[in-house]
A tleap script that builds the chain and sets N, CA, C and O, in Angstrom:
source leaprc.protein.ff14SB
mol = sequence {
  NMET PRO TYR LYS SER GLU LYS ILE PRO LEU
  GLN PRO ASN GLN ASP ARG ARG ARG LYS LEU
  THR GLU GLU GLN LYS ASP GLU ILE LEU ARG
  ILE TYR GLU SER GLY VAL CYS GLY MET ARG
  PRO LEU ALA LYS GLN PHE GLY VAL SER ARG
  THR THR ILE GLN ILE ILE VAL ARG PRO ASP
  ARG ALA ALA ARG ILE LYS GLN ARG ILE LYS
  ASP HIE TRP ARG ASP TYR ARG PRO SER ASN
  GLU GLU TRP ALA GLU ILE MET ARG GLU HIE
  ARG HIE TYR LYS GLN SER LEU TYR VAL LYS
  GLY GLU LEU LYS GLU VAL GLU GLU ASN GLY
  ILE PRO GLU LYS ASP CSER
}
set mol.1.N position { 168.461 -201.262 191.071 }
set mol.1.CA position { 167.870 -200.062 190.505 }
set mol.1.C position { 166.353 -200.146 190.666 }
set mol.1.O position { 165.757 -201.171 190.333 }
set mol.2.N position { 165.726 -199.095 191.166 }
set mol.2.CA position { 164.280 -199.162 191.403 }
set mol.2.C position { 163.489 -199.181 190.086 }
set mol.2.O position { 163.946 -198.699 189.050 }
set mol.3.N position { 162.302 -199.751 190.174 }
set mol.3.CA position { 161.409 -199.778 189.023 }
set mol.3.C position { 160.878 -198.378 188.766 }
set mol.3.O position { 160.689 -197.604 189.705 }
set mol.4.N position { 160.638 -198.048 187.510 }
set mol.4.CA position { 160.055 -196.758 187.167 }
set mol.4.C position { 158.618 -196.676 187.693 }
set mol.4.O position { 158.111 -195.590 187.975 }
set mol.5.N position { 157.982 -197.822 187.818 }
set mol.5.CA position { 156.580 -197.873 188.245 }
set mol.5.C position { 156.387 -197.533 189.721 }
set mol.5.O position { 155.257 -197.297 190.149 }
set mol.6.N position { 157.470 -197.502 190.511 }
set mol.6.CA position { 157.326 -197.256 191.946 }
set mol.6.C position { 156.721 -195.895 192.256 }
set mol.6.O position { 156.006 -195.753 193.248 }
set mol.7.N position { 156.993 -194.887 191.420 }
set mol.7.CA position { 156.513 -193.531 191.661 }
set mol.7.C position { 155.136 -193.274 191.060 }
set mol.7.O position { 154.570 -192.198 191.253 }
set mol.8.N position { 154.593 -194.243 190.339 }
set mol.8.CA position { 153.300 -194.069 189.680 }
set mol.8.C position { 152.205 -194.601 190.598 }
set mol.8.O position { 152.250 -195.765 190.996 }
set mol.9.N position { 151.219 -193.763 190.941 }
set mol.9.CA position { 150.141 -194.244 191.816 }
set mol.9.C position { 149.202 -195.203 191.081 }
set mol.9.O position { 148.983 -195.079 189.876 }
set mol.10.N position { 148.659 -196.152 191.827 }
set mol.10.CA position { 147.691 -197.092 191.262 }
set mol.10.C position { 146.342 -196.418 191.092 }
set mol.10.O position { 145.973 -195.547 191.879 }
set mol.11.N position { 145.612 -196.816 190.072 }
set mol.11.CA position { 144.241 -196.364 189.903 }
set mol.11.C position { 143.365 -197.134 190.884 }
set mol.11.O position { 143.740 -198.231 191.296 }
set mol.12.N position { 142.206 -196.593 191.272 }
set mol.12.CA position { 141.366 -197.296 192.248 }
set mol.12.C position { 140.998 -198.726 191.846 }
set mol.12.O position { 140.902 -199.600 192.708 }
set mol.13.N position { 140.792 -198.975 190.554 }
set mol.13.CA position { 140.425 -200.331 190.125 }
set mol.13.C position { 141.621 -201.276 190.113 }
set mol.13.O position { 141.438 -202.486 189.981 }
set mol.14.N position { 142.857 -200.749 190.248 }
set mol.14.CA position { 144.054 -201.587 190.270 }
set mol.14.C position { 144.507 -201.888 191.694 }
set mol.14.O position { 145.298 -202.807 191.912 }
set mol.15.N position { 144.014 -201.125 192.658 }
set mol.15.CA position { 144.409 -201.295 194.053 }
set mol.15.C position { 143.750 -202.561 194.591 }
set mol.15.O position { 142.525 -202.680 194.593 }
set mol.16.N position { 144.578 -203.511 195.051 }
set mol.16.CA position { 144.050 -204.819 195.449 }
set mol.16.C position { 143.570 -204.868 196.892 }
set mol.16.O position { 143.043 -205.893 197.325 }
set mol.17.N position { 143.739 -203.783 197.649 }
set mol.17.CA position { 143.190 -203.795 198.999 }
set mol.17.C position { 141.675 -203.792 198.889 }
set mol.17.O position { 141.111 -203.066 198.069 }
set mol.18.N position { 141.018 -204.590 199.700 }
set mol.18.CA position { 139.569 -204.768 199.602 }
set mol.18.C position { 138.862 -203.519 200.093 }
set mol.18.O position { 139.121 -203.045 201.199 }
set mol.19.N position { 137.976 -202.990 199.277 }
set mol.19.CA position { 137.179 -201.838 199.649 }
set mol.19.C position { 135.717 -202.144 199.380 }
set mol.19.O position { 135.383 -202.851 198.429 }
set mol.20.N position { 134.868 -201.618 200.209 }
set mol.20.CA position { 133.435 -201.826 200.042 }
set mol.20.C position { 132.795 -200.559 199.487 }
set mol.20.O position { 133.119 -199.448 199.908 }
set mol.21.N position { 131.894 -200.740 198.549 }
set mol.21.CA position { 131.150 -199.604 198.016 }
set mol.21.C position { 130.040 -199.251 198.995 }
set mol.21.O position { 129.729 -200.020 199.904 }
set mol.22.N position { 129.453 -198.085 198.797 }
set mol.22.CA position { 128.335 -197.666 199.659 }
set mol.22.C position { 127.157 -198.632 199.519 }
set mol.22.O position { 126.449 -198.894 200.492 }
set mol.23.N position { 126.945 -199.160 198.310 }
set mol.23.CA position { 125.867 -200.119 198.092 }
set mol.23.C position { 126.112 -201.403 198.893 }
set mol.23.O position { 125.188 -201.962 199.484 }
set mol.24.N position { 127.374 -201.862 198.904 }
set mol.24.CA position { 127.706 -203.065 199.670 }
set mol.24.C position { 127.527 -202.818 201.167 }
set mol.24.O position { 127.042 -203.692 201.886 }
set mol.25.N position { 127.912 -201.640 201.636 }
set mol.25.CA position { 127.732 -201.311 203.055 }
set mol.25.C position { 126.258 -201.295 203.422 }
set mol.25.O position { 125.872 -201.802 204.475 }
set mol.26.N position { 125.424 -200.711 202.550 }
set mol.26.CA position { 123.979 -200.694 202.790 }
set mol.26.C position { 123.416 -202.108 202.806 }
set mol.26.O position { 122.555 -202.426 203.628 }
set mol.27.N position { 123.895 -202.953 201.906 }
set mol.27.CA position { 123.440 -204.343 201.848 }
set mol.27.C position { 123.843 -205.100 203.111 }
set mol.27.O position { 123.052 -205.874 203.650 }
set mol.28.N position { 125.067 -204.882 203.583 }
set mol.28.CA position { 125.527 -205.526 204.819 }
set mol.28.C position { 124.638 -205.120 205.975 }
set mol.28.O position { 124.208 -205.964 206.761 }
set mol.29.N position { 124.360 -203.838 206.082 }
set mol.29.CA position { 123.510 -203.336 207.162 }
set mol.29.C position { 122.105 -203.917 207.071 }
set mol.29.O position { 121.523 -204.302 208.086 }
set mol.30.N position { 121.557 -203.983 205.857 }
set mol.30.CA position { 120.207 -204.526 205.660 }
set mol.30.C position { 120.153 -206.006 206.047 }
set mol.30.O position { 119.227 -206.433 206.737 }
set mol.31.N position { 121.139 -206.784 205.609 }
set mol.31.CA position { 121.170 -208.216 205.921 }
set mol.31.C position { 121.326 -208.436 207.416 }
set mol.31.O position { 120.645 -209.282 207.994 }
set mol.32.N position { 122.224 -207.676 208.049 }
set mol.32.CA position { 122.471 -207.853 209.483 }
set mol.32.C position { 121.232 -207.481 210.301 }
set mol.32.O position { 120.871 -208.185 211.244 }
set mol.33.N position { 120.591 -206.379 209.938 }
set mol.33.CA position { 119.406 -205.945 210.681 }
set mol.33.C position { 118.226 -206.884 210.496 }
set mol.33.O position { 117.355 -206.956 211.362 }
set mol.34.N position { 118.183 -207.610 209.374 }
set mol.34.CA position { 117.089 -208.558 209.152 }
set mol.34.C position { 117.247 -209.805 210.018 }
set mol.34.O position { 116.294 -210.560 210.211 }
set mol.35.N position { 118.465 -210.019 210.542 }
set mol.35.CA position { 118.704 -211.163 211.411 }
set mol.35.C position { 118.973 -212.458 210.671 }
set mol.35.O position { 119.076 -213.514 211.295 }
set mol.36.N position { 119.090 -212.396 209.362 }
set mol.36.CA position { 119.328 -213.581 208.544 }
set mol.36.C position { 120.737 -214.120 208.753 }
set mol.36.O position { 120.961 -215.330 208.701 }
set mol.37.N position { 121.674 -213.228 208.989 }
set mol.37.CA position { 123.080 -213.604 208.987 }
set mol.37.C position { 123.824 -212.845 210.082 }
set mol.37.O position { 123.498 -211.697 210.383 }
set mol.38.N position { 124.822 -213.491 210.674 }
set mol.38.CA position { 125.652 -212.855 211.681 }
set mol.38.C position { 126.844 -212.146 211.058 }
set mol.38.O position { 126.985 -212.079 209.837 }
set mol.39.N position { 127.701 -211.619 211.930 }
set mol.39.CA position { 128.851 -210.850 211.441 }
set mol.39.C position { 129.896 -211.713 210.740 }
set mol.39.O position { 130.420 -211.322 209.697 }
set mol.40.N position { 130.199 -212.865 211.293 }
set mol.40.CA position { 131.237 -213.700 210.680 }
set mol.40.C position { 130.854 -214.189 209.289 }
set mol.40.O position { 131.677 -214.111 208.377 }
set mol.41.N position { 129.624 -214.694 209.089 }
set mol.41.CA position { 129.261 -215.084 207.720 }
set mol.41.C position { 129.250 -213.902 206.746 }
set mol.41.O position { 129.605 -214.050 205.576 }
set mol.42.N position { 128.838 -212.726 207.239 }
set mol.42.CA position { 128.860 -211.538 206.378 }
set mol.42.C position { 130.290 -211.180 205.987 }
set mol.42.O position { 130.561 -210.838 204.836 }
set mol.43.N position { 131.200 -211.263 206.953 }
set mol.43.CA position { 132.599 -210.957 206.670 }
set mol.43.C position { 133.150 -211.913 205.620 }
set mol.43.O position { 133.872 -211.503 204.712 }
set mol.44.N position { 132.807 -213.179 205.751 }
set mol.44.CA position { 133.284 -214.176 204.786 }
set mol.44.C position { 132.661 -213.931 203.412 }
set mol.44.O position { 133.343 -214.038 202.393 }
set mol.45.N position { 131.390 -213.608 203.382 }
set mol.45.CA position { 130.673 -213.387 202.128 }
set mol.45.C position { 131.246 -212.196 201.358 }
set mol.45.O position { 131.363 -212.245 200.134 }
set mol.46.N position { 131.603 -211.129 202.073 }
set mol.46.CA position { 132.089 -209.919 201.412 }
set mol.46.C position { 133.614 -209.844 201.359 }
set mol.46.O position { 134.162 -208.896 200.796 }
set mol.47.N position { 134.302 -210.822 201.931 }
set mol.47.CA position { 135.752 -210.869 201.851 }
set mol.47.C position { 136.466 -209.812 202.669 }
set mol.47.O position { 137.522 -209.320 202.271 }
set mol.48.N position { 135.896 -209.461 203.808 }
set mol.48.CA position { 136.515 -208.476 204.696 }
set mol.48.C position { 136.592 -209.059 206.099 }
set mol.48.O position { 136.109 -210.165 206.341 }
set mol.49.N position { 137.197 -208.321 207.025 }
set mol.49.CA position { 137.320 -208.807 208.396 }
set mol.49.C position { 136.024 -208.590 209.175 }
set mol.49.O position { 135.158 -207.810 208.777 }
set mol.50.N position { 135.920 -209.299 210.291 }
set mol.50.CA position { 134.758 -209.134 211.168 }
set mol.50.C position { 134.740 -207.721 211.750 }
set mol.50.O position { 133.672 -207.153 211.979 }
set mol.51.N position { 135.923 -207.159 211.988 }
set mol.51.CA position { 136.007 -205.792 212.512 }
set mol.51.C position { 135.407 -204.796 211.527 }
set mol.51.O position { 134.737 -203.847 211.936 }
set mol.52.N position { 135.640 -205.002 210.248 }
set mol.52.CA position { 135.061 -204.121 209.231 }
set mol.52.C position { 133.539 -204.186 209.279 }
set mol.52.O position { 132.865 -203.163 209.166 }
set mol.53.N position { 133.002 -205.390 209.445 }
set mol.53.CA position { 131.548 -205.554 209.553 }
set mol.53.C position { 131.042 -204.866 210.821 }
set mol.53.O position { 130.004 -204.204 210.791 }
set mol.54.N position { 131.763 -205.015 211.934 }
set mol.54.CA position { 131.369 -204.354 213.188 }
set mol.54.C position { 131.297 -202.847 213.014 }
set mol.54.O position { 130.356 -202.210 213.487 }
set mol.55.N position { 132.283 -202.274 212.340 }
set mol.55.CA position { 132.302 -200.826 212.135 }
set mol.55.C position { 131.089 -200.383 211.321 }
set mol.55.O position { 130.554 -199.298 211.550 }
set mol.56.N position { 130.654 -201.205 210.381 }
set mol.56.CA position { 129.502 -200.856 209.543 }
set mol.56.C position { 128.195 -200.997 210.318 }
set mol.56.O position { 127.356 -200.099 210.266 }
set mol.57.N position { 128.004 -202.104 211.036 }
set mol.57.CA position { 126.715 -202.348 211.700 }
set mol.57.C position { 126.605 -201.677 213.066 }
set mol.57.O position { 125.500 -201.458 213.562 }
set mol.58.N position { 127.738 -201.350 213.674 }
set mol.58.CA position { 127.726 -200.673 214.984 }
set mol.58.C position { 128.662 -199.460 214.934 }
set mol.58.O position { 129.772 -199.511 215.464 }
set mol.59.N position { 128.223 -198.381 214.305 }
set mol.59.CA position { 129.097 -197.221 214.155 }
set mol.59.C position { 129.529 -196.616 215.487 }
set mol.59.O position { 130.564 -195.952 215.554 }
set mol.60.N position { 128.755 -196.836 216.540 }
set mol.60.CA position { 129.136 -196.326 217.864 }
set mol.60.C position { 130.397 -197.008 218.387 }
set mol.60.O position { 131.118 -196.431 219.202 }
set mol.61.N position { 130.670 -198.219 217.931 }
set mol.61.CA position { 131.865 -198.948 218.360 }
set mol.61.C position { 133.082 -198.640 217.497 }
set mol.61.O position { 134.199 -199.022 217.850 }
set mol.62.N position { 132.886 -197.965 216.385 }
set mol.62.CA position { 133.980 -197.682 215.462 }
set mol.62.C position { 135.094 -196.883 216.137 }
set mol.62.O position { 136.271 -197.184 215.939 }
set mol.63.N position { 134.745 -195.883 216.921 }
set mol.63.CA position { 135.760 -195.063 217.602 }
set mol.63.C position { 136.560 -195.906 218.588 }
set mol.63.O position { 137.772 -195.732 218.714 }
set mol.64.N position { 135.892 -196.814 219.284 }
set mol.64.CA position { 136.583 -197.676 220.248 }
set mol.64.C position { 137.536 -198.642 219.535 }
set mol.64.O position { 138.640 -198.890 220.018 }
set mol.65.N position { 137.121 -199.175 218.412 }
set mol.65.CA position { 137.956 -200.090 217.633 }
set mol.65.C position { 139.190 -199.353 217.106 }
set mol.65.O position { 140.306 -199.864 217.191 }
set mol.66.N position { 138.983 -198.155 216.562 }
set mol.66.CA position { 140.097 -197.372 216.037 }
set mol.66.C position { 141.080 -197.005 217.142 }
set mol.66.O position { 142.291 -197.000 216.921 }
set mol.67.N position { 140.563 -196.698 218.330 }
set mol.67.CA position { 141.436 -196.363 219.452 }
set mol.67.C position { 142.255 -197.582 219.882 }
set mol.67.O position { 143.433 -197.452 220.216 }
set mol.68.N position { 141.641 -198.754 219.875 }
set mol.68.CA position { 142.374 -199.974 220.239 }
set mol.68.C position { 143.515 -200.233 219.265 }
set mol.68.O position { 144.623 -200.570 219.683 }
set mol.69.N position { 143.256 -200.080 217.980 }
set mol.69.CA position { 144.308 -200.272 216.988 }
set mol.69.C position { 145.412 -199.241 217.188 }
set mol.69.O position { 146.594 -199.561 217.062 }
set mol.70.N position { 145.032 -198.014 217.496 }
set mol.70.CA position { 146.020 -196.961 217.736 }
set mol.70.C position { 146.867 -197.283 218.966 }
set mol.70.O position { 148.078 -197.060 218.955 }
set mol.71.N position { 146.252 -197.800 220.015 }
set mol.71.CA position { 146.971 -198.129 221.248 }
set mol.71.C position { 147.839 -199.373 221.104 }
set mol.71.O position { 148.892 -199.471 221.735 }
set mol.72.N position { 147.408 -200.317 220.285 }
set mol.72.CA position { 148.101 -201.604 220.171 }
set mol.72.C position { 148.632 -201.837 218.759 }
set mol.72.O position { 148.618 -202.969 218.275 }
set mol.73.N position { 149.099 -200.787 218.097 }
set mol.73.CA position { 149.541 -200.914 216.713 }
set mol.73.C position { 150.693 -201.891 216.562 }
set mol.73.O position { 150.857 -202.484 215.496 }
set mol.74.N position { 151.488 -202.071 217.596 }
set mol.74.CA position { 152.607 -203.011 217.495 }
set mol.74.C position { 152.115 -204.452 217.329 }
set mol.74.O position { 152.790 -205.278 216.715 }
set mol.75.N position { 150.935 -204.743 217.882 }
set mol.75.CA position { 150.370 -206.090 217.746 }
set mol.75.C position { 149.964 -206.391 216.302 }
set mol.75.O position { 149.953 -207.549 215.884 }
set mol.76.N position { 149.634 -205.351 215.549 }
set mol.76.CA position { 149.128 -205.524 214.191 }
set mol.76.C position { 150.221 -205.365 213.139 }
set mol.76.O position { 150.007 -205.682 211.969 }
set mol.77.N position { 151.377 -204.880 213.544 }
set mol.77.CA position { 152.457 -204.587 212.620 }
set mol.77.C position { 153.204 -205.866 212.223 }
set mol.77.O position { 153.572 -206.659 213.089 }
set mol.78.N position { 153.431 -206.069 210.915 }
set mol.78.CA position { 154.190 -207.254 210.498 }
set mol.78.C position { 155.668 -207.104 210.861 }
set mol.78.O position { 156.161 -205.992 211.046 }
set mol.79.N position { 156.361 -208.228 210.960 }
set mol.79.CA position { 157.797 -208.192 211.235 }
set mol.79.C position { 158.521 -207.567 210.034 }
set mol.79.O position { 157.940 -207.410 208.961 }
set mol.80.N position { 159.776 -207.221 210.229 }
set mol.80.CA position { 160.548 -206.616 209.139 }
set mol.80.C position { 160.634 -207.533 207.931 }
set mol.80.O position { 160.548 -207.072 206.792 }
set mol.81.N position { 160.804 -208.833 208.173 }
set mol.81.CA position { 160.886 -209.784 207.069 }
set mol.81.C position { 159.545 -209.885 206.329 }
set mol.81.O position { 159.508 -209.919 205.099 }
set mol.82.N position { 158.444 -209.933 207.096 }
set mol.82.CA position { 157.122 -209.992 206.473 }
set mol.82.C position { 156.855 -208.726 205.665 }
set mol.82.O position { 156.331 -208.796 204.553 }
set mol.83.N position { 157.215 -207.566 206.220 }
set mol.83.CA position { 156.987 -206.301 205.536 }
set mol.83.C position { 157.801 -206.231 204.238 }
set mol.83.O position { 157.305 -205.763 203.213 }
set mol.84.N position { 159.056 -206.700 204.290 }
set mol.84.CA position { 159.896 -206.699 203.094 }
set mol.84.C position { 159.265 -207.565 202.002 }
set mol.84.O position { 159.270 -207.186 200.831 }
set mol.85.N position { 158.726 -208.718 202.377 }
set mol.85.CA position { 158.076 -209.604 201.403 }
set mol.85.C position { 156.812 -208.950 200.837 }
set mol.85.O position { 156.550 -209.051 199.639 }
set mol.86.N position { 156.034 -208.288 201.681 }
set mol.86.CA position { 154.818 -207.596 201.234 }
set mol.86.C position { 155.184 -206.528 200.207 }
set mol.86.O position { 154.563 -206.440 199.147 }
set mol.87.N position { 156.194 -205.718 200.524 }
set mol.87.CA position { 156.592 -204.637 199.619 }
set mol.87.C position { 157.192 -205.183 198.321 }
set mol.87.O position { 156.954 -204.620 197.253 }
set mol.88.N position { 157.953 -206.251 198.395 }
set mol.88.CA position { 158.539 -206.872 197.208 }
set mol.88.C position { 157.427 -207.343 196.269 }
set mol.88.O position { 157.479 -207.100 195.063 }
set mol.89.N position { 156.439 -208.006 196.823 }
set mol.89.CA position { 155.327 -208.510 196.015 }
set mol.89.C position { 154.536 -207.346 195.407 }
set mol.89.O position { 154.100 -207.424 194.259 }
set mol.90.N position { 154.354 -206.272 196.173 }
set mol.90.CA position { 153.618 -205.099 195.683 }
set mol.90.C position { 154.377 -204.425 194.529 }
set mol.90.O position { 153.773 -204.043 193.527 }
set mol.91.N position { 155.695 -204.283 194.673 }
set mol.91.CA position { 156.493 -203.683 193.603 }
set mol.91.C position { 156.433 -204.532 192.324 }
set mol.91.O position { 156.344 -203.990 191.223 }
set mol.92.N position { 156.481 -205.852 192.472 }
set mol.92.CA position { 156.384 -206.723 191.296 }
set mol.92.C position { 155.017 -206.600 190.623 }
set mol.92.O position { 154.915 -206.632 189.397 }
set mol.93.N position { 153.970 -206.460 191.434 }
set mol.93.CA position { 152.620 -206.296 190.891 }
set mol.93.C position { 152.533 -205.000 190.084 }
set mol.93.O position { 152.022 -204.995 188.964 }
set mol.94.N position { 153.037 -203.894 190.660 }
set mol.94.CA position { 153.001 -202.613 189.945 }
set mol.94.C position { 153.843 -202.658 188.681 }
set mol.94.O position { 153.448 -202.105 187.655 }
set mol.95.N position { 155.002 -203.311 188.742 }
set mol.95.CA position { 155.861 -203.411 187.562 }
set mol.95.C position { 155.176 -204.222 186.474 }
set mol.95.O position { 155.285 -203.884 185.296 }
set mol.96.N position { 154.472 -205.285 186.845 }
set mol.96.CA position { 153.779 -206.084 185.834 }
set mol.96.C position { 152.672 -205.264 185.166 }
set mol.96.O position { 152.447 -205.396 183.962 }
set mol.97.N position { 151.977 -204.417 185.939 }
set mol.97.CA position { 150.972 -203.529 185.345 }
set mol.97.C position { 151.632 -202.532 184.389 }
set mol.97.O position { 151.103 -202.237 183.318 }
set mol.98.N position { 152.788 -202.023 184.794 }
set mol.98.CA position { 153.515 -201.051 183.968 }
set mol.98.C position { 153.969 -201.676 182.655 }
set mol.98.O position { 153.838 -201.066 181.594 }
set mol.99.N position { 154.499 -202.884 182.726 }
set mol.99.CA position { 154.980 -203.580 181.524 }
set mol.99.C position { 153.820 -203.863 180.574 }
set mol.99.O position { 153.981 -203.765 179.358 }
set mol.100.N position { 152.656 -204.214 181.116 }
set mol.100.CA position { 151.476 -204.487 180.283 }
set mol.100.C position { 150.877 -203.208 179.705 }
set mol.100.O position { 150.042 -203.265 178.802 }
set mol.101.N position { 151.305 -202.046 180.227 }
set mol.101.CA position { 150.766 -200.775 179.753 }
set mol.101.C position { 149.498 -200.366 180.473 }
set mol.101.O position { 148.801 -199.458 180.021 }
set mol.102.N position { 149.184 -201.013 181.577 }
set mol.102.CA position { 147.959 -200.722 182.318 }
set mol.102.C position { 148.161 -199.665 183.404 }
set mol.102.O position { 147.188 -199.174 183.976 }
set mol.103.N position { 149.406 -199.316 183.688 }
set mol.103.CA position { 149.720 -198.325 184.715 }
set mol.103.C position { 150.175 -197.060 184.000 }
set mol.103.O position { 151.211 -197.066 183.335 }
set mol.104.N position { 149.425 -195.988 184.127 }
set mol.104.CA position { 149.707 -194.753 183.404 }
set mol.104.C position { 150.410 -193.759 184.314 }
set mol.104.O position { 150.017 -193.564 185.464 }
set mol.105.N position { 151.461 -193.127 183.780 }
set mol.105.CA position { 152.160 -192.089 184.532 }
set mol.105.C position { 151.250 -190.866 184.645 }
set mol.105.O position { 150.469 -190.573 183.740 }
set mol.106.N position { 151.363 -190.159 185.771 }
set mol.106.CA position { 150.536 -188.987 186.017 }
set mol.106.C position { 151.423 -187.757 185.975 }
set mol.106.O position { 152.488 -187.728 186.592 }
set mol.107.N position { 150.976 -186.731 185.237 }
set mol.107.CA position { 151.719 -185.485 185.180 }
set mol.107.C position { 151.551 -184.738 186.499 }
set mol.107.O position { 150.786 -185.168 187.363 }
set mol.108.N position { 152.253 -183.634 186.656 }
set mol.108.CA position { 152.201 -182.871 187.893 }
set mol.108.C position { 150.809 -182.352 188.209 }
set mol.108.O position { 150.473 -182.188 189.382 }
set mol.109.N position { 149.986 -182.087 187.195 }
set mol.109.CA position { 148.638 -181.570 187.434 }
set mol.109.C position { 147.631 -182.670 187.756 }
set mol.109.O position { 146.446 -182.387 187.934 }
set mol.110.N position { 148.087 -183.920 187.834 }
set mol.110.CA position { 147.220 -185.020 188.215 }
set mol.110.C position { 146.505 -185.681 187.059 }
set mol.110.O position { 145.728 -186.610 187.278 }
set mol.111.N position { 146.738 -185.237 185.835 }
set mol.111.CA position { 146.098 -185.799 184.654 }
set mol.111.C position { 147.029 -186.826 184.024 }
set mol.111.O position { 148.208 -186.533 183.823 }
set mol.112.N position { 146.533 -188.030 183.702 }
set mol.112.CA position { 147.393 -189.040 183.078 }
set mol.112.C position { 147.977 -188.540 181.766 }
set mol.112.O position { 147.318 -187.834 181.002 }
set mol.113.N position { 149.252 -188.926 181.515 }
set mol.113.CA position { 149.894 -188.541 180.259 }
set mol.113.C position { 149.218 -189.243 179.096 }
set mol.113.O position { 148.733 -190.366 179.230 }
set mol.114.N position { 149.189 -188.574 177.961 }
set mol.114.CA position { 148.594 -189.176 176.760 }
set mol.114.C position { 149.601 -190.096 176.103 }
set mol.114.O position { 150.799 -189.816 176.073 }
set mol.115.N position { 149.089 -191.214 175.569 }
set mol.115.CA position { 149.957 -192.138 174.832 }
set mol.115.C position { 150.343 -191.517 173.508 }
set mol.115.O position { 149.502 -190.925 172.831 }
set mol.116.N position { 151.581 -191.642 173.135 }
set mol.116.CA position { 152.051 -191.057 171.868 }
set mol.116.C position { 151.984 -192.074 170.774 }
set mol.116.O position { 152.336 -191.777 169.632 }
savepdb mol mol.pdb
quit
């Protein structure tokens, strides 16, 4: 039986995929342009891939990188077993948030339901 939490979207602060703020992007660009640090150390420092740093510091290459991923998406796709494990872990994470009361159901109008 599926978890009730599967249909509830995560809030931005609960989403564990790494995202950079505009301030962090500006800082990456400033550090890279100063010549103090290369792309790999910046990627390690901010916890993202080198490709993400490339897209930030060389926006002209962003279209080429996106096209390569589009052309070679099979190279980046996890196997069925890996994908099943990823989804299983994600469902358990959402369920744990739901049990703790940190995951709020959203009504049809997009506003979180009020606690009774």
